[in-house]
C-alpha positions as CSV (number, residue, x, y, z in Angstrom):
1,M,55.6,44.4,15.9
2,G,53.7,44.6,12.6
3,A,49.6,44.2,12.6
4,V,46.9,44.3,10.3
5,P,45.2,47.1,9.0
6,V,41.5,47.7,10.4
7,D,39.2,49.7,8.1
8,P,38.7,53.0,10.4
9,V,35.2,53.5,8.9
10,A,33.8,50.4,9.5
11,V,35.2,49.8,13.0
12,R,33.4,53.1,14.0
13,A,30.5,52.3,12.5
14,G,30.8,48.6,14.2
15,V,31.3,50.5,17.4
16,A,28.3,52.4,17.6
17,A,26.0,49.7,16.7
18,A,27.3,47.3,18.9
19,A,27.0,50.0,21.7
20,G,23.3,50.6,20.8
21,Q,22.7,46.3,20.9
22,A,24.6,45.8,23.7
23,A,22.8,48.9,25.8
24,G,19.5,47.5,24.6
25,L,20.1,44.3,25.9
26,V,21.3,45.4,29.1
27,R,17.9,47.5,29.4
28,S,15.8,44.6,29.1
29,L,17.9,42.2,31.6
30,P,15.9,41.3,34.7
31,D,18.1,41.3,37.5
32,P,21.4,43.2,37.9
33,A,22.7,40.6,40.5
34,A,22.2,37.4,38.3
35,P,25.7,35.4,37.6
36,V,27.3,36.0,34.2
37,P,28.5,32.0,33.1
38,N,31.8,32.1,33.4
39,L,32.5,35.0,34.7
40,D,33.3,36.2,38.3
41,W,31.2,39.3,37.8
42,T,27.2,40.1,37.8
43,V,25.4,41.2,35.1
44,A,25.3,44.6,36.5
45,Q,29.2,44.3,37.0
46,T,29.8,43.3,32.8
47,A,27.5,46.2,32.0
48,T,29.7,48.4,34.0
49,H,32.6,47.3,32.7
50,L,31.6,48.1,29.2
51,V,30.8,51.6,30.3
52,A,34.4,52.0,31.9
53,A,36.0,50.6,28.8
54,A,34.7,53.2,27.0
55,R,35.9,56.0,29.6
56,A,39.2,54.3,29.7
57,F,39.8,54.0,25.9
58,L,38.9,57.6,25.6
59,G,41.4,58.6,28.6
60,Y,44.2,56.7,26.7
61,V,43.7,58.5,23.6
62,T,43.4,62.2,25.3
63,G,46.0,61.3,28.1
64,Q,44.1,61.5,30.6
65,V,44.3,57.8,31.9
66,I,47.7,56.5,31.7
67,P,47.5,52.8,30.6
68,D,48.5,50.2,33.1
69,A,52.2,48.8,32.7
70,T,51.2,45.3,33.1
71,I,48.7,42.7,31.2
72,D,46.9,41.6,34.4
73,L,44.2,44.0,34.7
74,G,42.0,41.7,37.5
75,E,42.2,44.5,39.9
76,R,42.1,47.6,37.7
77,N,39.2,46.2,36.1
78,L,37.3,45.8,39.8
79,D,38.6,49.7,40.6
80,R,36.9,51.2,37.4
81,I,33.7,49.0,37.7
82,A,33.6,50.7,41.4
83,Q,34.8,54.1,40.2
84,V,31.3,54.2,37.8
85,G,29.2,53.3,40.8
86,E,25.8,52.7,39.0
87,R,24.2,49.6,39.6
88,E,20.9,50.0,37.9
89,L,20.5,48.5,34.7
90,P,18.4,51.1,32.8
91,A,20.6,53.6,33.9
92,L,24.2,51.5,33.1
93,A,22.5,51.6,29.2
94,D,22.1,55.0,29.0
95,L,25.6,55.5,30.1
96,L,27.0,53.1,27.6
97,V,25.3,54.8,24.9
98,A,26.4,58.6,26.4
99,D,30.0,57.2,27.0
100,T,30.1,55.7,23.5
101,R,29.0,58.6,21.6
102,R,31.1,60.7,23.9
103,Y,34.3,58.7,22.7
104,L,33.3,58.5,18.6
105,E,32.7,62.4,18.8
106,Q,35.9,62.8,20.4
107,T,37.9,61.0,18.1
108,A,36.2,61.9,14.9
109,D,38.6,64.0,13.6
110,L,41.8,62.2,14.6
111,P,43.9,60.5,12.0
112,A,43.3,56.6,12.1
113,D,47.0,55.9,12.2
114,R,47.7,57.7,15.1
115,R,49.7,55.9,18.0
116,V,47.8,55.5,20.9
117,P,49.3,54.1,24.5
118,F,47.8,51.0,25.6
119,Y,48.4,48.8,28.7
120,G,51.4,46.4,29.0
121,G,53.8,48.8,27.7
122,T,52.1,48.6,24.0
123,T,50.8,51.2,21.2
124,L,48.0,51.1,18.9
125,E,46.7,52.8,15.7
126,L,43.5,54.6,16.7
127,A,41.8,52.4,14.4
128,A,43.0,49.3,16.1
129,L,42.1,51.0,19.6
130,H,38.5,50.9,17.8
131,G,38.4,47.6,17.2
132,V,39.5,46.5,20.5
133,L,36.6,48.2,21.9
134,L,34.1,47.0,19.3
135,G,35.6,43.3,20.8
136,E,35.1,44.1,24.2
137,Y,31.0,45.0,23.5
138,L,30.9,42.0,21.2
139,I,32.4,39.5,23.7
140,H,30.8,40.5,26.9
141,G,27.7,41.4,25.0
142,L,27.8,37.5,24.5
143,D,28.2,36.8,28.2
144,L,25.2,38.9,29.3
145,A,22.8,37.5,26.6
146,R,23.9,34.1,27.8
147,S,23.1,34.7,31.5
148,A,19.8,35.2,30.2
149,G,19.5,32.3,28.0
150,R,19.1,35.3,25.1
151,P,20.4,34.9,21.7
152,W,23.5,37.0,20.8
153,P,24.4,36.9,16.6
154,I,27.8,38.6,15.6
155,D,27.9,40.2,12.3
156,P,31.1,38.2,10.7
157,A,31.8,41.2,9.5
158,Q,32.3,42.8,12.6
159,A,34.0,39.6,14.2
160,R,36.6,40.4,11.2
161,L,37.4,43.6,12.5
162,V,37.8,42.5,15.6
163,I,40.1,39.9,14.5
164,A,42.4,42.6,13.0
165,A,42.7,44.4,15.8
166,A,43.7,41.8,17.8
167,T,46.8,41.3,16.0
168,A,48.5,44.4,17.3
169,L,48.7,42.6,21.0
170,L,49.2,39.3,20.1
171,P,52.9,39.6,20.5
172,R,52.6,41.4,23.5
173,Y,51.1,38.0,25.1
174,L,54.1,36.0,24.5
175,D,55.9,34.5,27.6
176,P,59.5,34.9,26.5
177,V,60.8,32.9,28.9
178,A,58.6,29.9,27.7
179,A,59.0,30.9,24.3
180,R,63.1,30.8,24.7
181,G,64.8,28.7,21.9
182,V,61.1,28.4,20.3
183,T,61.1,29.0,16.4
184,A,57.5,28.8,14.9
185,G,55.4,30.4,12.6
186,Y,51.3,30.3,12.6
187,Q,49.3,31.5,9.9
188,V,45.9,32.3,10.2
189,R,43.2,32.7,7.7
190,V,40.1,34.0,7.6
191,R,37.8,33.7,4.8
192,G,36.9,37.0,3.9
193,G,38.5,38.8,6.5
194,P,42.6,39.0,7.5
195,R,45.5,36.5,6.8
196,F,48.5,36.9,8.6
197,V,51.4,35.2,10.2
198,L,52.6,35.3,13.6
199,R,56.4,34.1,14.1
200,V,58.1,33.4,17.3
201,A,61.5,33.0,17.1
202,D,64.1,33.5,20.6
203,G,61.6,34.7,22.8
204,A,59.9,37.4,20.8
205,A,56.9,37.8,18.5
206,T,55.9,39.3,15.2
207,V,52.8,39.9,13.2
208,E,53.3,39.7,9.4
209,P,49.9,40.6,7.8
210,G,49.5,38.7,4.3
211,A,50.2,35.1,4.2
212,A,53.3,34.9,2.8
213,G,56.3,32.9,3.9
214,P,56.9,29.2,5.0
215,V,55.1,28.2,8.6
216,D,54.9,25.3,10.5
217,C,51.0,25.3,11.4
218,H,47.9,26.7,9.5
219,I,44.5,27.6,10.9
220,S,41.8,28.3,8.8
221,A,38.0,29.8,9.6
222,D,35.3,30.1,7.7
223,D,32.2,31.6,9.1
224,R,29.7,30.7,5.9
225,V,28.4,27.8,7.9
226,G,27.3,27.8,11.6
227,P,27.5,30.3,14.5
228,P,28.7,33.6,12.8
229,A,32.4,34.2,13.7
230,V,32.2,33.7,17.2
231,A,36.2,32.3,17.1
232,G,37.2,35.6,15.5
233,V,36.1,37.7,19.2
234,R,37.0,35.1,20.8
235,L,40.7,35.5,19.9
236,Q,40.1,39.1,20.6
237,A,39.2,38.3,24.0
238,A,42.1,36.2,24.8
239,A,44.5,39.0,23.6
240,T,42.6,41.7,25.7
241,E,41.5,39.9,28.8
242,P,44.9,39.3,30.5
243,V,45.8,36.3,33.4
244,G,43.8,38.0,36.7
245,A,41.2,39.3,35.0
246,A,37.5,37.6,35.6
247,Q,38.4,34.7,33.2
248,R,36.6,31.9,31.0
249,P,37.7,28.5,31.4
250,A,41.0,28.0,30.1
251,A,41.7,25.3,27.5
252,S,42.9,22.2,29.3
253,S,44.6,20.1,26.5
254,S,48.4,19.6,27.2
255,A,49.5,21.3,24.1
256,A,47.8,24.7,25.2
257,A,49.8,24.4,28.6
258,R,53.0,24.3,27.1
259,S,52.4,27.2,24.6
260,P,54.6,30.3,24.9
261,L,51.9,32.5,24.4
262,R,50.2,33.4,27.6
263,R,46.9,32.4,27.7
264,A,47.5,31.9,24.1
265,P,44.2,30.9,22.4
266,S,43.6,27.1,21.5
267,I,41.7,26.8,18.7
268,R,39.8,23.5,18.4
269,P,36.4,22.6,16.9
270,A,33.2,22.3,19.2
271,Q,33.9,18.8,19.4
272,G,37.3,17.0,19.0
273,P,41.4,17.7,19.8
274,A,43.0,20.8,19.3
275,L,43.6,21.7,15.3
276,C,46.8,23.4,15.9
277,S,49.1,23.7,18.8
278,P,53.2,24.0,19.2
279,A,53.5,20.2,19.8
280,K,53.0,19.9,16.0
281,C,54.9,22.4,14.7
282,R,58.2,20.8,13.6
283,G,60.7,23.6,13.0
284,P,60.5,26.5,10.2
285,T,60.2,24.3,7.1
286,G,57.8,21.7,9.2
287,R,54.5,20.8,7.3
288,A,52.0,20.8,9.8
289,S,48.8,22.1,9.1
290,S,45.7,22.6,9.9
291,S,42.7,23.5,8.2
292,P,38.8,22.2,8.8
293,S,36.2,21.6,6.9
294,P,34.1,25.0,6.8
295,A,31.3,23.5,8.8
296,R,33.6,22.2,11.6
297,A,35.5,25.9,11.2
298,S,32.8,27.9,11.7
299,A,31.9,26.3,14.6
300,A,35.9,26.8,15.8
301,R,35.9,28.6,19.1
302,V,39.2,30.1,21.2
303,E,38.9,29.6,24.9
């Protein structure tokens, strides 16, 4: 299926740093029972989900946990939250640091390109698995910060790592029925980060690293202005939190609803219509393009 390579050294450093930041935030929050905006979970459940993710990902690597065959992980996420059992926030913060350290220690000597089974019948390179875990910490850290009205700055370099890792998962989220007979190419360009093309043809999708070849739609993002690279992390979240999990509101545009991607990221500026959608594509030689200004692109978000 193809994927953008992930820098193994940078992504491991990012996982360690993000775990520490998320743990510090969890430890400082006042109410474990407080609701988290746009999630069906409480603060304690969301923090527990991060601990469970570190444990599950290590289990995928060691073979002690068999990934679910489905991409609908709603019930599985709740089961794993229950299995952790802890609800006190300081204890959860300690567990997050300890389980992340264990994950990094036990994967330290493994090849970055080692294939690891993942849910939905997919496999990822180990470096990409690290990037998906980093995305979990960043996006749910943002969720937890919002529950208390706290800031949660995201390092653009970390967001780029998450985008690269997410490309290994994107083809699995194509709905083959909706995509039957569809031929389209989406070129994604992130300033200072990865460039890739997502191609859809006859019910299947592939990712092509780089930005070569004709496409129907260009999506450009620039993190030099405005909030740092939240769009990239939302892209990863859309790729790793399937239908059935606690979800954020889906994009409401009719173009997004017709997309062949299951919960396909509908990328749009903070104000205004969708930047790019299948409705704008006109076949493999079409010229539909959407390259927002730097200010608008940096404010783009993926729901």
